[in-house]
C-alpha positions as a printed NumPy array, in Angstrom:
array([[ -0.037,   0.012,  -0.003],
       [  1.034,   3.564,  -0.552],
       [  0.02 ,   6.844,   0.999],
       [ -2.913,   8.737,  -0.458],
       [ -2.398,  10.676,  -3.693],
       [ -3.161,  14.119,  -2.149],
       [ -0.202,  13.656,   0.196],
       [  2.003,  12.973,  -2.781],
       [  0.83 ,  16.19 ,  -4.41 ],
       [  1.687,  18.163,  -1.268],
       [  5.14 ,  16.494,  -1.164],
       [  5.74 ,  17.406,  -4.865],
       [  5.139,  21.052,  -4.066],
       [  7.289,  20.993,  -0.942],
       [ 10.251,  19.201,  -2.521],
       [ 11.88 ,  22.246,  -4.023],
       [ 11.785,  23.96 ,  -0.676],
       [ 13.156,  20.97 ,   1.162],
       [ 15.975,  20.118,  -1.23 ],
       [ 18.627,  22.399,   0.35 ],
       [ 17.99 ,  21.108,   3.868],
       [ 16.99 ,  17.38 ,   3.553],
       [ 20.503,  16.14 ,   2.856],
       [ 21.635,  17.565,   6.206],
       [ 19.18 ,  15.953,   8.542],
       [ 19.128,  12.355,   9.818],
       [ 17.747,   9.946,   7.213],
       [ 17.495,  12.821,   4.746],
       [ 19.097,  12.497,   1.35 ],
       [ 18.838,  13.939,  -2.158],
       [ 18.882,  11.448,  -5.014],
       [ 20.382,  12.7  ,  -8.29 ],
       [ 19.122,  10.93 , -11.448],
       [ 18.388,  11.423, -15.145],
       [ 14.99 ,  11.196, -16.771],
       [ 14.586,   7.942, -18.732],
       [ 13.171,   9.729, -21.755],
       [ 14.132,  13.327, -21.412],
       [ 17.692,  12.822, -20.156],
       [ 17.025,  15.836, -17.826],
       [ 18.8  ,  15.908, -14.434],
       [ 16.592,  15.664, -11.331],
       [ 17.229,  16.031,  -7.579],
       [ 14.655,  14.259,  -5.4  ],
       [ 14.588,  14.625,  -1.577],
       [ 13.906,  11.264,   0.16 ],
       [ 14.415,   9.443,   3.457],
       [ 17.311,   6.984,   3.066],
       [ 18.093,   4.479,   5.862],
       [ 21.609,   3.04 ,   6.085],
       [ 22.017,  -0.711,   5.779],
       [ 25.152,  -2.848,   5.915],
       [ 25.419,  -2.743,   2.108],
       [ 24.06 ,   0.681,   1.326],
       [ 20.637,   2.271,   1.768],
       [ 16.929,   1.541,   1.687],
       [ 14.399,   4.192,   0.539],
       [ 10.654,   3.669,   1.184],
       [  8.388,   4.118,  -1.871],
       [  5.728,   5.894,   0.135],
       [  3.648,   7.447,  -2.597],
       [  3.964,   5.064,  -5.509],
       [  5.654,   1.848,  -6.302],
       [  6.425,   3.35 ,  -9.731],
       [  7.654,   6.79 ,  -8.733],
       [  9.451,   8.413, -11.596],
       [ 12.701,   8.802,  -9.606],
       [ 12.664,   5.098,  -8.723],
       [ 12.117,   4.054, -12.322],
       [ 14.842,   6.454, -13.439],
       [ 17.385,   4.909, -11.03 ],
       [ 16.298,   1.36 , -11.933],
       [ 16.61 ,   2.048, -15.651],
       [ 20.007,   3.677, -15.281],
       [ 21.173,   1.011, -12.849],
       [ 22.416,   3.749, -10.552],
       [ 22.756,   7.448,  -9.878],
       [ 24.081,   9.544,  -6.995],
       [ 23.042,  10.66 ,  -3.57 ],
       [ 23.954,  13.562,  -1.323],
       [ 23.953,  13.171,   2.464],
       [ 25.471,  15.587,   4.919],
       [ 27.163,  17.425,   2.041],
       [ 28.843,  14.237,   0.726],
       [ 28.065,  12.734,  -2.647],
       [ 27.796,   8.9  ,  -3.069],
       [ 27.613,   6.864,  -6.219],
       [ 24.704,   4.398,  -6.247],
       [ 24.944,   0.931,  -7.75 ],
       [ 22.984,  -2.296,  -7.661],
       [ 19.665,  -0.487,  -7.553],
       [ 16.914,  -3.007,  -6.868],
       [ 13.32 ,  -3.267,  -5.659],
       [ 12.639,  -4.727,  -2.232],
       [  9.39 ,  -5.731,  -0.565],
       [  8.215,  -5.803,   3.036],
       [ 11.278,  -7.758,   4.094],
       [ 13.352,  -4.56 ,   3.691],
       [ 11.679,  -3.169,   6.846],
       [ 13.848,  -5.564,   8.851],
       [ 16.867,  -3.476,   7.73 ],
       [ 15.45 ,  -0.283,   9.107],
       [ 15.819,   1.029,  12.665],
       [ 13.047,  -0.224,  14.943],
       [ 11.078,   3.054,  14.989],
       [ 11.194,   3.45 ,  11.244],
       [ 10.234,  -0.197,  10.693],
       [  7.247,   0.252,  13.002],
       [  6.285,   3.511,  11.207],
       [  6.442,   1.788,   7.739],
       [  4.471,  -1.167,   9.006],
       [  1.759,   1.138,  10.541],
       [  1.534,   3.143,   7.292],
       [  1.466,  -0.148,   5.327],
       [  4.421,   0.827,   3.196],
       [  5.551,  -2.433,   1.603],
       [  7.657,  -1.239,  -1.335],
       [ 11.287,  -0.063,  -1.06 ],
       [ 14.197,   0.724,  -3.269],
       [ 17.473,  -0.598,  -2.099],
       [ 20.97 ,   0.186,  -3.478],
       [ 24.683,  -0.03 ,  -2.666],
       [ 26.495,   3.26 ,  -2.113],
       [ 30.14 ,   3.974,  -2.704],
       [ 31.396,   6.512,  -0.193],
       [ 33.144,   9.616,  -1.508],
       [ 36.903,   9.616,  -2.067],
       [ 38.883,  11.429,   0.562],
       [ 40.878,  14.297,  -0.857],
       [ 44.616,  14.42 ,  -0.451]])
């Protein structure tokens, strides 16, 4: 299940305002991806939860969100968290079992909201400058 469509509409209008801040708060991240057809660059604010191999992002509004389809089609992209940029690889869909990778409170929240679809990916940390 996903959240009601009106909430997605509100989120779409708030995304440009949240972009500069979301990558600097816990679980906040900005995904950088290219449109499948247009080739246009997009920056999408999301909640990204750290896992042993990378990150899990809930698909709260739609299993087929454009940003998720873009990352899946490209096989990767980039993500900014706390001012650091990560390369994303091994992008894949995950089901309700991905909730077990989340912190307890986040897992409970996803379960109570009946969010069963997630995007999971590996993340290569940024190179340290010499």
